[in-house]
N, C-alpha and C positions, 0 to 999 in steps of 0.2 A: 443696689440689689436689695430686695425686701425679703426677709426671712421671719416667719412667724409674727408678721406685723411690725417688724423693726427694720429700719434702714441700716444696712450693713455694707461697709466698704470691702470690696472683694480683696484688695491687697492686704487689709487688716486681717481678714479671714484666713488667707493663705499664710500670713506671718504667724498667726496663732497656731495653725496646724503644724507648721515647721518647728515652732518653739516647743509645742507639746511632744512632737516626735523626738526631738533632740533630748528633752527631759526624760522621756521613756528610755532612750538608749543610754543615758547617763545612769539611770537607776538600774537598768538591766541591760548590760552590753548585748548587742546583736538582737534586741527586741524587734527592730524593723524587719530583719531577715526572717525571724520566726513568724511575724505577722504576714509577710509576703508568702511564706511557705503555707501558712494556714489558708490564705486565699486560694492558692493553687489546689491544695489537697481537698478542702471542703467545697470549693467551687466546682470541682469535678463531680462530687457527690450530689450537690444540690442543683446543678444546671444553672438556672437563673437564681440570683441571690442578692440580698442586701448585705451590707457589711455588718449590720446588727445580727443577721442570721449566722454569718461566719464567726463573729465574736461569740455568740451563744453556743453554736455547735462545737467550735474548737475549744472553748473554755479559756482561750487566751485573752486575758484582759491587759490593758495597758497598766503599768505600775504607777502611773501618774494621772492620766486623764484620757478618756476615750477619744478626745480630739486628736490624739496621736495617730489613730487609724487614718485620719484624713490625709496626712502626708504620704503614708504608704499607698493609699488608694490612688491619690493623684499621680504618684510616680508610676504605679502599675498601669494606669490609664495612658499616661504620656508615652510609656515604652511600648504600648500596644498589647499588653498582656490581658487586659480586660476592656470591655466596652459597655457603654450605657445602652440598655434596651428598653427602659421605661421607668415606671415608678410603682412602689408598693407601699401600703400603709405600715407604719412602724408599730411595734408592739410596746415600746417603752415611752413613746412621745405622743400619747393621746391620738394615735392613728395618723399623725402627720405623714405626708408622702416622703419616702426615702428613695434614693436612686436604686434601681434594679440593674444589676450587672450580670455579665456572663464572661467566661473565659473566651479568648479569641483563638486559642490553639498555639499562639506564639509562646515559646519558652525562653527563659533567661539563658544566656550562654555562660557556662561555668568554665573557669580556668583552673586547672589543677596546679599542684605545687611546682611542676616543671614548666608551666607556662603554656601548656597545650589546652585546646578547647575540648570539653567533654560533653 
């Protein structure tokens, strides 16, 4: 895969995102859950969104690296909570295209302390 003119191994990219997310959660426990909540909350307000827009709107920054958002986004996509709908220019990376997402309407199932779904 080629990103910004550089050849990048997809497995290395995924490993970097997972490592960044793990570091963020070590620095701030439950950071991933707060990031996922921000995607749901601000995704509803914005309609279609980039993760950059979620980050800026929510004010939730990774305590270590913005690569940490990648793991949260990939998990949300795999679970069917968000879907790609196109691309939009970034505001922070010289207008490079960023994935445009939208919520699918699927919500995470929460289990309360008694083990029941809520």
